[in-house]
N, C-alpha and C positions, 0 to 999 in steps of 0.2 A: 370549697371548690377544687382545691389542689388534690384532695384525696379522691374526688370523683374522676378528675382527669387521669390520675395515676391508675385507678381501677380500670378505666376504659383502655388505657395504653397496655396494661398488663394482659387484659383479655385479648387484644389484638395481637400481642406478641405470642401468647399461647396458641392462638389459631394459626399464626404464621409458622411457628415451630412445628406444630402438628402436621401442617400441610407440606412443609419441607421434608419431614420424615417420610411422609407418604410419597412425595414426588420423586425423591432420590433413592427410594428403596429398590433393591434389586432382588429378583427372584433367586432362590437358592439353587434352582436347577435351570438348565438351559431350556428344557422342554416346558412349554406353557401348559400348566395343569392347575386344576382347581385345588386349593389347599385343603378344602373340606373333603374332597374325594381322596386325596392322598392320606388324610387322617383315617378315613374309613378303610382304605386298603391296608394301612398299617395295623389297625386294630383287628381286622379280619385275619391277617396273617398270624397275629399273636393268639387268636382264638378267644379274645375277650369280648364279652357281650356288653355293649354300652349303648345308651340312648343317644339320639341325635343332639339333644340339648347338652349332654355331658361332653360330647365331642366338640361342639361349638365353643363351650366354655374352656376347653383345653387349648384353644388357639391363642396366639399372642394377643396382647391388648391392642396393638396396632391393627391387626387383621380383623379383630372382633368389633372394635368401637370406632377407631379413627377413620379407617378406610370407608366404611359405610357412610359416615358423616360427610366426608369429603366428596364421595360420589353423589350424595344428595345435593350438596352445594353446587357441584358441577352440573347436575341435571337442571337445577333451578336457573343457573346462569345461562344455560344453553337456549332458553326461551327468548333471551334478549340479545343473543349473538347472531350475526348474519351467517348464512349457510356457507358462503365462500370462505369466511374466516375459519370455520370449523374444518372445511375441506383442506385448506392450506396447512392448518395445524396438524391434521391427520397425515398429510403428506410429509411434513417435516419429521413427525414422530416415526413414520415408517423409514425415512432416510437415516434416522439415528438408530434404527434397530429397536425402537420402542423400549427404551430403558425403563426398567421398573414397571412395565405394562401400564403406563399412564394413558388415560383417555384424553381426548382433545378438550372436553369440557373441564376435566380436572386440571389440566395444564393451564387453561385460560383463567380459571378461578384462582389458581396458584399464583399467577402473576399479580393479581390485585391484592391478595392477602400478604404475599411477600413484600410488596410495596408498602402496605400498611405496617407490616412488622418492622421494616427498616426505618421508616419515618417515625413510628412510635418509639422505637428503641432510642433513636437520636434525641427525640423530644423529651423522653424520660430522663436521659442523661443531662441534657441542658436545663431541665426543669429544676434539678437540685443544685445547679450552679447559678448563684446570684450575680455573677460577674457579667453575664451576657444579657443584653436587653431582649425584650419579647420579639422584636422584629428580626433580630439575628437568629433567635431560636426557631422561629417559623421558617426562615430562609434555609437554615441547615436541615430542618425536618423535611422541607419540600424537595431539596436537592437529593437527600437520601431516599425519599419516597420515589423519585424519578429513577434513581439507580436501582432500587428494588424492583420497580416495574419491568425494567429491561434485563435484570439479572437472569431470570429463567430463560429468556430468549437467547442470551449469550451462552448460557450453559448448554442449551439444546444445539446451538450452532457448533459449539466445540465438540459435542458428541457426534454430530454429523461428520465433521472434518476428520475426527479420529477414526471413525468407522470406515470412511472412504479411503483414508490412508492405509488402514490395515488391509482392506480388500485389495487395493491396488498393489500392495507389497506382496500379497499372497497369490495373486493371479498367475504369474509365470510358473511357479512350482505346481499349482493346481492344474494348469493346462498340460504340463509335462506328464503328470500322473494320469490325466484323462487320455492323453495320446497313447501312453503305454498300455492302459487298460483296453482301449478300443483296438489297438493293433494286436493285442493278445487274444481278441475274439469276443470281448464283452460288448454289450450294447451301450448306448450312450447313457441311458437311465442307470444301468448297473455301474457304469464308470463314475457317475455323479454320486452314487451311493458309496462307492469306495472312498471318494474324496471326503464325504461326510463322516465316514467311519475313521479315517486315518487322522484327520486334524480336528482341532477344536478351536476354531477362530470364526470371525464374522463371515468369511466366504463359505466355509463348510456349513455353517448354520443356514445361510441363504440357499445353498444347494439342497440341504435336507428339507427345507420348507417347500421348495419347488418339487422335489420327489414326492413328498406327502400329498401335495395338491394333484399331481398326476395320478397317484394311487387312488385318490378320492373321486376321480372321473374327469378332471379338467384336461383339456388338450395340452399336449406337451409344448407346442409353440406358444399357447396363451400363458402357460405357467412360466415359461422362460421369459416372455415379454414382461410379465408382472414382476419377475425377479429383477430384471434390468431396471424397471421403474422404481423398485424399492431400493436399489443400490444407488442409482443416479450418477453413474460414471460413464464417460464416453467410451472407455475401453470395454466395459461390460456390454454396453449397447451394441458396439460393433461386433463383438464376439458372438452375441446372441443372434444378431442379424445374419452373420456368416453361417452359423449352425442351422438356422431355419431355412436359409436359402439352399444350403447343401442338401437338406432333407427334401425340399420341394423339387430340386432339380436332379436328384439322384447322384450327386457327386460323392466321392469317397469321403467318409467322415474323418478317417485317420489323416488323410492329406490336409483337409481343412484345419484340423486340430494342430497338426505339425506346423503349418504356416502361421496360425494364430499364436502358438507358443513361441516361435522364433520372433515374431513381431513384439510380443510382450517382453521378452528378454531384452530386445533391442531398445524398447522404450524405457525399461527399467535402467539400462546402462546410460541412456541419455539423461534421464532424471538425476541419476547419481552424479554424472559429470556437471549438470547444471547446478546442483547443490554444492559441488566442490568449487565451482567458479564463484558462487555467491559467498563462500566462507570468508575470503579476505575482506570483502566489503562489510560483512557483519562483524568482523573482528575489530573494525576501526573504532567503534564506540567504546567497547571495554578497554582497548589499548589506550585510547585517549583519556579515559577517566581514571583507570587504575594503574596501568603499567608505566606509561610515560611520566606521570608526575613522580612516581616512586624512583624511576631511573634518574630523573633530574635532581631529586633530593640526594640520592646516593652519590651521583657524580659531582654535583656542584657544591655540596656541603663542605668537603675538605678544602676546595679552592676558596670558598667564601671565608672559612675560618682562617686560612693562611693570609688572605688579603686583610682581614680585620686585625690580625696580630701585627702585620707589617705597618698598618696605619697607627696602631696603638704605640708602637716603638717610636715613631716620629713625634707623637704627641708627648 
């Protein structure tokens, strides 16, 4: 029976490891492109004549085997998943910048497999330790299964916060460049293209996607609104609303961008001052745990030794 349980746990761990590799993999290029099409373009430039099967076999094992298996698992699990859960997951993935081009179904199935992997790993470890009773082994496996279930969600939340922080930090400089370009005579779309060409960060990627959507035929105000929804920041929403309103009312775009850039710099200065005021409070814990005990030892040890010697003389 023990070998059967061990085999099942190893299979669960293998599936969890494979899904983690697929879930956290990042594309090598910022532009979303089909790896098979990239291979075809590469071989066409070389002038080599290869069949489609040979090109598929030249892809990495993850792209060729593991990714299709995980997509199949995600499609099967989507039949039993409510639609609003899929929509919320898609929204969170968009807010995170869709790291690794993960689909909502794959992410949801990853939560269950990672939970099984965490719990199976702990159960496999406790299985070979005879000191723990069965009830404690099951309790530890259940706790780590619960942690594994929420681990992908915490990872996605950290990605969202990191992306929003990066965009909020880059917005004042990007608005300054937009203002300079518009005042120099460029249109707003061309100014956004300049921001996309100059920088390589989350904000420039968002601008580039909006420009591509406009080039494909979407209205500019709709593309800008979708960009604000994908970012999820109040600063971006207010900026897009001001741009759309100035376009509809015929207000000078350069004046609107100048006002918005001044406000963004003011908000960035206020956030910096707020973080500076929080620093002394955050330093209390490390000071109390690491610095103050060391100072007490350094300062009181000589006095303690002198007092001990004086008492030893009287004895």
